[in-house]
Each structure stands twice: as structure tokens, then as C-alpha cells.
N, C-alpha and C positions, 0 to 999 in steps of 0.2 A: 238239032235237037238239047234238048237243057237236060244235064248231067246234075241229078241232086245224090249228095252225101248227107246223110245222116250221123247228127254224134248221139248215143245216147245217151243224157247229161244224168240218170240216174248211175252211170259207173261209175262216174267220176268225183274222186272222194277227193283227192292228191292232183297238185298239175303235174304228178308220172303216171297216172291214170289219163288223162286227158290225152298226153301224148303215146298212149298207148290206142285210144279210144282214138284218138283225130285218124293216127298212123293208119289202122282199121279199116275206116274210113275216104277218107282223103288219100295217106298216103300213097307214093309209089311201090306196088309190091308191100304194100303194110307198115312202111317203116319212111321215113322223110326225116326223121332225126328228133331230138327229145331237148330241145330248147329256142325260147322267143326265136332268134334269128329262123334257125330254120323251120320253124313255123310260117314266117313272113315267107319266104323264098319258094318254101312249095304254094302259096296262095300265090303266085308272083306269075305261076304258070312253069310246066316246062319237068319240074320232080313231081306229075303225079296226076296235076291239074289241068284239063284242057285250055291253048293256048289261045280257045278264044273266047274267053272268060265265058261260054255258056256255061253256067252255074251256080246251084243254090245249096249252100250250109243252113239242112235244119238239124237246129239244136235242139235237138227235145227235152221233156223234163228241165230246163233249163235255169229253173228256180232252185233246183236240188245243188249243180254245176255254180249257179252262186255264191249260197249257203256253207258250200266246203270250198269255194277256191276262192273266200271271203280274205279280212285282215290278218287272221290267225295264220291260213296257208300264205299269202304274199312275205307277212314276217318271217315263216321258215324257209321261201326259199331265199330270201332277201342278206339271211345270214347265213347260208351256203353261201351266195354271191360275194358276201363281206371277207370271206374267212379265206377267198382267193382271187379277188381283185386286186389291180397293181395298187399300190402306195398311193396313185397320186386320186384314185380315186373314194381311196378311206373313209373321209370325211361326208361324201355325197351321197357313198352309199348305206355311210352310218345315219345318217341322220332321214333316207327315206325306210330306214331299219324301224329306226325312234317312232318316227308318222303312221307307220304298218302297225307295232304293240299300240299305240297311243289308241287305232279303230280311225286312224282318218290317213288321207287319200288312197289312190288308186291300190283297188284289191284285185286281185290273180285273176278274175275272171274279167277286170275288168282292162287288165294288158292282152288279153287273149282277143274281146270283143274290139281293142282300139284298134288289134291287127289285120284284123278280120275286117275292119269299115277302110283303113286304110291302104292295103292292099288289095281286096278285091272287094267295092263300095257297092252295095246295091244288093249282094250275095247271102245275108245273113239273115234265118227266120230262127227267130227266137219262138219256140212254140212251150 
């Protein structure tokens, strides 16, 4: 039987909001972590998702999420990452931040969709 995880995109204003919404729907016991790596781990299975990959992620009101998790949110997240990244990665992170501030490159929404498509191909339904 296919398990259906429903994400309420109307509740997603920031990446932190996404972690809350996804944790409530997908996460093990309502929590799986609050970063991109933890999200990828969750989707691989064993962290609250079925091992046999028989699940669907239905992202309702995804257009609201897409708007809210756009370049501005990507830049906000990249600023935080730049502040605490290893010195050898600062130039790369600063370049990514400059791109996001200019409205170019992947958005925070794109990061999440890419992770879902990479870790659990064919499971995402954007509604």
C-alpha cells in the first residue's frame, strides 16, 4: 500500500517552516532534522519513510512555497551558511550568495525538489 505524505505549502514561508511541515508529515515522530542533509537521509528510508519506497510526497499549494522559497530565501540561508562555513569554502559560498542576491541560480525551493528527485525519484506530486 502506498503511503501518502502531504506537505501543506501554504504553511511554508521560510526554509525553517519547511522543516516543521515536512517533519510533521514525513519525519519520524514529527522530526528528522533541520537541514538539507537530514532531509536527504529521511528520504533514503529508515528515518520515518518506508524502506520499500512505496510512498508519494504530495506538495499542496506548492506555488506558495515556490514563491516563499525563492532567491531571497536562498540568499538568507546562504548568508547563514557563509558565516559558519570552513574558510576554504568561503569563496564558493560567497559566489553562490551573490548569484542568489542577483536572482540567479537555484532557489531554496529548487534545492528541496532536487533532493526529493535524487533521493526518491518519482515520488513527488506538485499540486
